[in-house]
C-alpha positions as CSV (number, residue, x, y, z in Angstrom):
1,L,0.0,0.0,0.0
2,G,3.0,2.3,0.0
3,K,2.7,2.9,3.8
4,E,6.0,1.4,4.9
5,D,7.2,4.7,6.4
6,V,4.0,5.0,8.5
7,A,4.3,1.4,9.7
8,E,8.0,1.8,10.5
9,K,7.2,5.0,12.5
10,A,4.4,3.2,14.5
11,F,6.7,0.2,15.2
12,K,9.5,2.5,16.4
13,E,7.2,4.3,18.7
14,Q,6.3,1.0,20.4
15,T,9.9,-0.3,20.6
16,D,11.0,3.0,22.0
17,K,8.4,2.6,24.8
18,L,9.6,-0.9,25.5
19,D,13.3,0.3,25.5
20,K,12.5,3.0,28.0
21,V,11.0,0.4,30.4
22,L,13.8,-2.1,29.9
23,T,16.5,0.5,30.5
24,S,14.8,2.2,33.5
25,D,16.5,2.1,36.9
26,D,13.4,0.2,38.3
27,K,13.0,-2.4,35.6
28,D,12.8,-5.2,38.2
29,T,10.4,-4.2,40.9
30,G,10.0,-7.6,42.4
31,K,6.3,-6.9,42.9
32,T,3.8,-9.6,42.1
33,V,0.8,-9.3,39.9
34,A,-2.3,-11.4,39.4
35,F,-4.2,-10.9,36.1
36,F,-7.7,-12.5,36.2
37,Y,-11.4,-12.2,35.8
38,I,-14.4,-14.0,37.4
39,N,-16.5,-16.0,35.0
40,S,-20.3,-16.4,35.1
41,T,-20.0,-19.5,37.3
42,G,-17.9,-17.7,39.9
43,A,-14.6,-19.5,38.9
44,V,-11.5,-17.4,38.4
45,N,-9.9,-17.3,35.0
46,V,-6.1,-16.5,34.8
47,R,-3.5,-16.5,32.1
48,K,-1.0,-19.3,32.0
49,N,2.6,-18.5,32.8
50,G,4.5,-18.0,29.5
51,D,1.5,-16.4,27.9
52,Y,2.1,-13.0,26.3
53,V,0.2,-11.2,29.1
54,S,2.3,-12.8,31.8
55,N,5.4,-12.0,29.7
56,M,4.4,-8.3,29.4
57,I,4.0,-8.1,33.2
58,E,7.6,-9.6,33.5
59,L,9.0,-7.1,30.9
60,A,7.3,-4.3,32.9
61,G,9.3,-5.3,36.0
62,G,6.7,-7.4,37.8
63,R,6.5,-11.0,38.6
64,Y,3.4,-12.9,37.4
65,I,2.0,-14.7,40.5
66,F,1.0,-17.9,38.6
67,Q,4.5,-19.1,37.8
68,D,3.5,-22.8,38.1
69,L,0.7,-22.7,35.5
70,D,2.9,-23.3,32.5
71,S,2.7,-27.0,33.1
72,V,-1.1,-27.2,33.2
73,E,-2.3,-29.4,30.3
74,T,-4.5,-27.3,28.1
75,T,-4.3,-25.8,24.6
76,S,-5.8,-22.6,25.9
77,A,-3.7,-19.6,27.1
78,S,-5.9,-19.4,30.2
79,V,-6.8,-21.6,33.1
80,S,-10.0,-21.7,35.2
81,M,-9.7,-22.3,38.9
82,S,-11.8,-22.2,42.0
83,M,-11.8,-19.1,44.1
84,E,-10.1,-21.1,46.9
85,E,-7.2,-22.1,44.5
86,F,-6.9,-18.4,43.4
87,Y,-6.9,-17.2,47.0
88,A,-4.1,-19.7,47.9
89,A,-2.0,-18.4,45.0
90,A,-2.8,-14.7,44.9
91,A,-3.9,-13.5,48.3
92,D,-0.5,-12.0,48.9
93,A,0.0,-10.5,45.4
94,D,1.1,-6.9,45.4
95,Y,-1.3,-6.0,42.6
96,L,-4.6,-7.4,41.3
97,V,-5.4,-6.6,37.6
98,Y,-9.0,-7.4,36.7
99,N,-9.3,-8.4,33.0
100,A,-12.4,-6.5,31.8
101,T,-11.9,-7.5,28.2
102,I,-14.1,-10.5,28.9
103,D,-16.3,-9.3,31.8
104,N,-17.6,-5.8,32.6
105,P,-15.1,-3.4,34.1
106,I,-15.1,-3.0,37.8
107,Q,-15.3,0.6,39.1
108,S,-14.8,-0.1,42.8
109,V,-13.3,-2.6,45.3
110,D,-16.9,-3.1,46.5
111,E,-17.8,-4.5,43.0
112,L,-14.9,-6.9,43.2
113,V,-15.9,-8.0,46.7
114,A,-19.4,-8.5,45.5
115,K,-18.0,-11.2,43.2
116,N,-16.5,-13.0,46.2
117,E,-16.1,-11.8,49.8
118,L,-12.6,-13.5,50.0
119,F,-11.3,-10.5,48.1
120,E,-11.6,-8.4,51.3
121,D,-8.6,-10.4,52.7
122,F,-6.3,-9.9,49.7
123,K,-3.1,-7.8,50.3
124,A,-3.7,-5.8,47.1
125,V,-7.2,-4.9,48.1
126,Q,-6.1,-3.8,51.6
127,E,-3.3,-1.7,50.2
128,G,-5.4,-0.1,47.4
129,N,-3.5,-1.8,44.5
130,V,-6.5,-3.1,42.4
131,W,-6.5,-2.2,38.7
132,C,-8.7,-2.9,35.7
133,V,-7.7,-3.4,32.1
134,G,-10.0,-1.9,29.5
135,K,-12.3,-3.7,27.1
136,Y,-10.2,-3.2,23.9
137,M,-6.9,-4.5,25.1
138,Y,-6.9,-7.6,22.8
139,Q,-7.9,-5.4,19.8
140,A,-4.9,-3.1,20.3
141,T,-2.1,-5.3,19.3
142,D,-0.4,-2.4,17.5
143,I,0.4,-0.7,20.7
144,V,1.5,-3.4,23.1
145,G,4.5,-1.3,24.1
146,Q,2.0,1.0,25.7
147,L,0.4,-1.9,27.7
148,I,3.9,-2.8,29.0
149,T,4.5,0.8,29.9
150,D,1.1,0.9,31.7
151,F,2.1,-2.2,33.8
152,H,5.4,-0.6,34.5
153,L,3.8,2.7,35.6
154,M,1.4,0.7,37.8
155,L,4.3,-1.1,39.4
156,T,6.3,2.0,40.0
157,D,3.5,4.3,41.2
158,G,3.5,6.2,37.9
159,D,0.8,8.7,36.9
160,E,-2.5,7.0,35.8
161,K,-3.0,9.9,33.4
162,D,-0.1,8.5,31.3
163,M,-1.8,5.1,31.0
164,T,-3.9,3.9,28.1
165,F,-5.2,0.5,29.2
166,L,-5.1,0.4,33.0
167,T,-7.5,2.2,35.4
168,K,-7.1,2.2,39.1
169,V,-10.1,0.8,40.9
170,S,-11.5,3.1,43.6
171,D,-11.4,1.9,47.2
172,K,-15.1,2.3,47.7
């Protein structure tokens, strides 16, 4: 289509964003992240370790909390688990990121707790570190550098105004 220059520019913008994260002083925060949603039956759906979402969290300086899920036998990139299994693995996670690309976005911690009361005991809930990823994340594959940047900003207490995909969930 004769648009190689436009494509190269867009690609460079995203690689520049990634390079900025990878060369930052706080590129390894050691903070843990659970990325999930609650399905219609009340089960928790999470991404397997090694999936591109868990890899983006790692590139952003975080540690995906479900490190042991790469051995789960499934062709899907996600795994469904009971709330009890999720609690055992993620109760002490530093950050919870609710995947609203599948379910409706949550606006408050109360909405998350309404899905299951166990969330009240999660470290991230008690410390105000609950986030929500927007509906169009999977359709925005051309700007994944921005999603990695958003995760990095979340992990380093960056300004939410600089984020495209993530929104902090209000405490009440």
